[in-house]
C-alpha positions in Angstrom: 9.6 2.4 30.0 7.3 1.2 27.2 5.5 -2.0 27.7 6.5 -5.0 26.0 3.1 -6.1 25.2 2.2 -2.9 23.1 1.7 -3.7 19.5 4.3 -2.6 17.3 2.1 0.3 15.7 1.7 1.5 19.1 5.4 1.4 19.9 6.2 3.5 16.8 3.6 6.2 17.9 5.0 6.5 21.3 8.5 6.9 19.9 7.2 9.6 17.6 5.5 11.1 20.8 8.8 11.0 22.6 10.7 12.8 19.8 8.0 15.5 19.6 8.0 15.9 23.6 11.6 16.6 23.7 10.7 20.2 24.0 8.7 19.7 27.4 10.0 20.3 30.7 11.1 16.6 31.9 8.5 16.1 34.4 5.6 17.2 31.9 7.2 15.0 29.4 7.5 11.9 31.4 3.7 12.4 32.7 2.5 12.9 29.2 4.2 9.9 27.7 3.2 7.6 30.7 -0.4 8.9 30.3 -0.5 8.1 26.6 1.2 4.9 27.2 -1.3 3.7 29.8 -4.0 4.7 27.4 -2.8 2.6 24.7 -2.0 -0.3 26.8 -5.8 -0.4 28.1 -7.3 0.5 24.7 -5.1 -1.8 22.6 -4.8 -5.6 23.7 -1.8 -7.5 22.5 -3.9 -9.5 20.1 -5.6 -6.4 18.5 -5.7 -6.2 14.8 -3.9 -3.7 12.9 -7.0 -1.9 12.2 -8.2 -1.6 15.7 -4.4 -0.3 16.6 -4.9 2.5 14.0 -8.3 3.5 15.1 -7.0 3.8 18.4 -3.9 5.9 17.5 -6.1 8.1 15.1 -8.5 8.9 18.0 -5.3 10.3 19.9 -4.5 12.5 17.2 -1.0 13.5 15.9 1.8 13.7 18.6 3.1 17.2 17.4 -0.4 18.2 18.3 -0.8 16.3 21.6 2.6 18.0 22.7 1.6 21.4 21.1 -1.7 21.4 23.5 0.3 20.2 26.6 2.8 23.1 26.1 -0.2 25.6 25.7 1.1 26.3 22.3 -0.9 27.0 19.0 -1.3 23.5 17.3 0.7 23.3 14.4 -1.4 21.9 11.5 -0.8 18.1 10.9 0.6 17.2 7.6 -2.1 18.1 5.1 -3.1 16.0 2.4 -2.6 18.3 -0.6 -2.1 18.5 -4.2 1.5 17.1 -4.0 0.4 13.9 -2.3 -2.4 13.0 -5.0 0.1 13.6 -7.8 2.3 11.0 -6.0 -0.3 8.4 -5.6 -1.1 9.0 -9.2 2.2 8.8 -10.3 2.9 5.5 -8.4 -0.3 3.8 -9.8 0.1 5.2 -13.5 3.0 6.9 -14.0 4.8 3.8 -15.3 2.0 3.7 -18.0 2.1 7.3 -18.9 5.9 7.7 -19.0 7.4 4.1 -18.8 9.7 3.6 -16.0 10.5 7.3 -15.3 6.8 8.1 -14.5 6.8 5.8 -11.5 10.4 6.6 -10.5 9.3 10.2 -10.1 6.3 9.0 -7.9 8.6 7.0 -5.4 10.8 10.0 -5.2 7.7 12.2 -4.3 6.6 9.5 -1.9 9.9 9.4 0.1 10.3 13.2 0.6 6.8 13.7 1.6 5.9 14.2 5.3 2.5 12.9 4.9 3.5 9.2 5.4 5.3 7.1 7.7 8.2 4.9 6.8 6.1 1.9 6.8 3.8 3.6 4.5 6.6 4.6 2.0 7.9 1.1 2.1 4.6 -0.2 1.3 3.9 2.4 -1.4 7.5 1.5 -3.1 7.7 -2.5 -2.9 3.9 -3.5 -3.3 4.1 -4.2 -7.1 6.7 -1.7 -8.2 5.8 0.6 -11.3 2.1 0.5 -10.5 -0.5 -0.8 -13.1 2.5 -0.9 -15.8 3.2 -4.7 -15.0 -0.5 -5.6 -15.3 -0.8 -4.5 -18.7 2.4 -5.8 -20.0 1.5 -9.1 -18.5 -1.7 -9.0 -20.1 -0.2 -8.6 -23.6 2.2 -11.6 -22.9 -0.6 -13.7 -21.3 -2.9 -13.0 -24.5 0.1 -13.7 -27.0 1.3 -17.1 -25.3 -1.6 -18.4 -24.1 -3.5 -18.3 -27.4 -3.9 -21.5 -29.1 -3.3 -22.4 -32.9 -5.0 -25.1 -34.7 -4.4 -26.6 -38.1 -6.9 -28.9 -39.8 -5.9 -31.2 -42.6 -8.4 -33.2 -44.6 -7.4 -36.7 -45.4 -9.1 -38.6 -48.4 -9.8 -42.4 -47.4 -10.4 -45.2 -49.7 -13.7 -45.3 -50.9 -13.9 -41.5 -51.4 -14.6 -40.5 -47.6 -12.7 -37.9 -46.0 -11.2 -37.6 -42.5 -10.3 -34.3 -41.0 -7.5 -34.1 -38.5 -7.0 -31.3 -36.2 -3.9 -30.5 -34.5 -3.7 -27.8 -31.9 -0.5 -26.0 -30.5 0.3 -23.6 -27.7 -2.4 -22.6 -25.1 -2.6 -22.9 -21.5 -4.9 -25.2 -19.6 -5.7 -26.6 -16.1 -3.9 -25.3 -13.0 -1.2 -23.3 -15.0 -4.2 -21.3 -16.6 -5.6 -20.6 -13.4 -2.0 -19.6 -12.0 -1.9 -17.1 -14.7 -5.2 -15.6 -13.9 -4.7 -15.4 -10.1 -1.3 -13.5 -11.0 -3.1 -11.4 -13.6 -5.6 -10.4 -10.8 -3.2 -9.7 -8.2 -1.2 -7.1 -10.8 -4.3 -5.3 -11.1 -5.6 -5.3 -7.5 -2.4 -4.8 -5.4 -1.5 -1.4 -6.9 -5.3 -0.1 -6.4 -5.0 -1.3 -2.9 -1.8 0.5 -2.3 -3.2 3.7 -3.9 -6.2 3.5 -1.7 -4.0 2.7 1.3 -1.7 5.8 0.7 -4.7 8.0 0.2 -6.4 6.6 3.5 -3.2 7.1 5.6 -2.4 10.7 4.3 -5.9 11.6 5.0 -5.7 10.2 8.7 -2.5 12.0 9.3 -3.9 15.4 7.8 -7.0 15.1 10.4 -6.6 17.3 13.2 -6.7 16.2 16.8 -10.1 16.2 18.5 
């Protein structure tokens, strides 16, 4: 039985291992799962960070390969990161710019049919700033348009021949509102790029053969 103190990512890994080990004899399957579970419980403390858990899981290797080695079968290649995965990442990042809306949707479809990513990876790739960098470009245009300040100067002639220039400015954003707009603008650029790098790293990690 899986320890309740295991990190959720470790639990997910064990679930994949159980599914892959279904073809093993019951005794060998139970021993293998117990061994891997004990290793995870020892190497991954309950308060481990996500990065630490992923490192421990990556060192173990793909569950299919572990089961193949246990069954003395030729190890099936892990889901390799090929051209389709890079097309998927590119479509998610800039597809909405190259082909508005439809380009990003194509990337989402490719993401969900691919076996290179887990369910968690696919949710992150879909929901972290939908449409990739397209919203950032639209937001940039809107911000430049509506944050621009328009000033009108009117010259008044005073008694005695003097002149007074009165300047009236409308529009523009200042103070905290301007700072908030900038923060949102940066986030709209950074988050899609981070998501693309994350998906690339995760696909690469799953494509590496077990040691």
